N, C-alpha and C positions, 0 to 999 in steps of 0.2 A: 739429741741429732746435735752435734758441734757447729758453731758460725761457719759461714764458710769466706769470704773476701769481703769486703766492704761492696756493696751494690749486688751482690752474688743472693740475697740471703732468701728473697721473696719467691716462693716457690711456685711453679706453674703448676698446672691439674694434674700433669701426667706425676709428677716427683709427688705432690700429694698421694696420690690413688697406689704408688707405689707400698703406701702403708695402709691402705684399706684395710686391713681385719686388725687392725693396732685398737686394743680397747681404750675405751676414755671414757671417764665418769663426771659427771656434773653433780657438787654438791649444791645442797638448799635445805633451806628451813621448811618448816610444814606450811607458811603461808603461800610459799614462794613455789611451792607444789603443789598446792592447790590452784595457785592461780594458772600455773604452767596448763593444767588439765583442762582448766575452763576455759582459756584463751586459745586451748589446744596451739600455743606459739612460745618460740621461743623468747628470752628477753635479751638483748642488743642493751648494754648501757657505755655512755661517752667516758674515753678514759679519763676526763677531767674530775670525773666522781669515785675513781679508784683511791685507794687510803694511800697508795703507794708515789711518795713525794717523787723517785727518780724514773715516774712511768713515762718513756715519751720524751726524757730529758737524753741531751748528745751525753758524750764519754768525752773525758779530757781530751784525748786524743781527735777527737771529730772535731770538738771544739775548737780546738788550735790550729787544725788543718782549714778549716774556714777563715780564722783569723789571720792567716797566713797568704792566703788567697787575696781578702781583701788588701792587706798592705802590700803586694806585689801589684795590685791593682792601683791604688794612690801611688806608687811609686814611678808607675808606668804613666799616669795622668800628669801626675808633676812633672817628669822627664828629668828628677834628680832622686838622691836618697832624704829620706825623711826624718825629719829630726825626732829628739828623745819626745819631746809633746807630742807632735804630730803622730808619732807610733800610738802612746799612752791613748791619744783620743780615737785613732781609728778601732784599737782593741775594747775600749770600752763601748762606742760604739756599733762595733760586731757581736758586742757579747751581749747588748740590752735589743738587739734586734734578732739574732739566735733564740733569748728567752722569751721574744712577744711569738714568735715562729712557734715553737715548740709547744707554746701555752694555746696558741690557736688550732695546733694538730691534735691538742689531748681531746678538744672537745668538737674535732670532725672526722674521730675515728671510734666507731663504737665495738665494742666485741663482746661476743658469748663467749665464756671460758669455760673450758673443760685439762680435768686431770688423765697425762697419760701413764699409763702403768696397766699391766698385768692383774693385777690386785689392786682391794682397794686402799687406800689411804687411811692408818689408823689415827695420823696427824690432822687432815683436813675431818673426818669423822669427829674428832673429839673437839676440835674448834665451832664446828657448826651446831653441835651439843646433841643429847637424847633426844630429841625431837626432829632431826632431820634426815634426811632420804639422799641416798646418790642414786644418780639415774646411770646407769651402764649403755653405752650405746659401741660403736667403733666409726675410725675415720670417714670409712667408706659411707657409711648410712648417715654422719651429717655431713660430709658433701652430697650424697644425694638428695636429701631433704629439704637443704636449701639453695642447692643450684636450683630445684624444679621450679620454691616461688620467689627467688630472686636472685638475677642473674650479676650483682653488683658483689653480693657474698664471696668471699672466699679464705679458705682453710688456711691456717700457716702455723708454725713451730715457735715455742718463744725461748729467745735464747739468753742464758745467764752469764753476765761478763762482768767485770772488775773495769770498773766505770773509768775510775784513776789511770790505767793502762792499756785499756784494750781499744780498739779503733771500731768503728760502724760507718754507714754510709747514714748519712741524715735523715735522707728519705727513706731508710728503714726503723726508724727508731721507734715507733710502737711494737718491731719486733724484740726488742732487748728489754730484759729487766735485772734488777738488780741481785745480786747470788741469796740475797737476804730471803729470798721468795726459791729457790731452785728447791725447794721440798713439793711445789706447787704442779712442776712438770707438764707447763701449761703449754693445751694446743685450742689453737683463737678462731672462732668463726668473726669475720672481718667484715663491716660495711666501712668504706670512705666517703662521706660528704664532701661531697667539693665547697672549696675556700668560699664559695660566692653562694651559697646556698644556706639558708640557716639550718642550724646543727640542733635536733631536737636534743636532750639531755639524755632521752632513754627510746628505744624503741621494738614494737612486740612484731617479730613474722610468723606468718601461719605456717606450718607442719604437720603431715603427717606422722603425728605420735606414734601410733601402730608400727610404723617403720622404721621407726627412731629409736624407741627404746627397747633394749635385749632383757633388761632387767631393772628392778626397783631392789637394792639392797638397803638395809637397816643400819643405822646407826649402832658405833660399839654400846652397849648397856640398853640398850631400846628395851622395852619392858612388852611382853608376848602381848600385850592390849594392841598396841602399837599396830603390829602385823594386823591384827584384825582390820583394823583402822584403814590402814593404807589397800588395804584389798578390798574393801566397802569403796572407797574411792573410786579404785582402777573399774572395778563394777561400774559406779553409778555411771563414769566416764566412756566407756564401753571400749576398756581395756581390759577385757577378762581375762585371756592368754599369758598375761604379765608377770611373769612369776617375782614373787616377794622372798627375797633372800634376808637370812638372818646374819649378821654379821662376822666374819669370820672370828674376831674377836672375842665371841661370845659363846664358842665350841670350846668341846676339851677334847684333845688329844684320846682316842679311841681306848688306850690301857685305861686311863681314870676312868673313864667310863662304866669299864668293867668293873673297875674298883667299887664306884657308888653303886653299882646293882648289887654288887656282893655285899656291902654293908645294910642295904633293904633287907636283903634276904636273912642279914642276921637281926633282924629286929632293932636296926639304930644301934647296934653295940658301939663301944668309943672302939675310934682306930687303934689305938693298943692290943683292944681285944679281938679285931679282925686280924692282927699282923703276928698274934701269939696263935689264932688258928690257922691260919695260911704254914706258918712256922712248923705245928703240928702236923699237921695234912703232910709235908714234906718228908718230918720225919718216918711216917708209916712206911 
């Protein structure tokens, strides 16, 4: 989804639900997966804990627009043009103020993050490692589960923008990220904590996991034993009907599978012997 005009990027419920059937994935390591099952909850973390230093930051055009507004206000108050020293002072104060505001916003916005795609992510599967899993759901299921339990949660799309050149509204800064993270194609469930309230570093929100989870996908390279472990966990936590799916990266094309079967029938002869055998059959 491409960003819209500044001030227009926060979607209302109808706009979100226009994408109800869109597949989303939440990647996590095994301890976090067990914690989710045990608490029957989704984990929300404030943006201040994220590794991206651009998280919640203003782009250069957005900051410059705010600075110009402050300069115009200062000129109006004084009733005259500002000196170079006064301009520099206003610019510095504006940047310090906005840095403080965006830092506070990072700590007062909590997010539960998902990857948006019709297929699993090889990159995220590799990043999280062989002992990770990916929960597959849809935007509609996430919306329904979070709306039922907490009315102050909203589902939003993240936009990836070039911070030096692209503008956006300061109030929407939690919806924009650096293109470095564009592979995440992120959808966020967001909780906005009022500035007068103490913002927790994290929060768990109980949801109906059977209504949320469509399948659990194993990471690329996961051992077959891993599948049995995940199935046992799902059974223990009353989710026996949730399928455990092998990563597409660990499957082989059908024609290669047929070759493997043929090799086995030839009692493990070398590949060269198999090819010679196939060629000999073709000449008959």
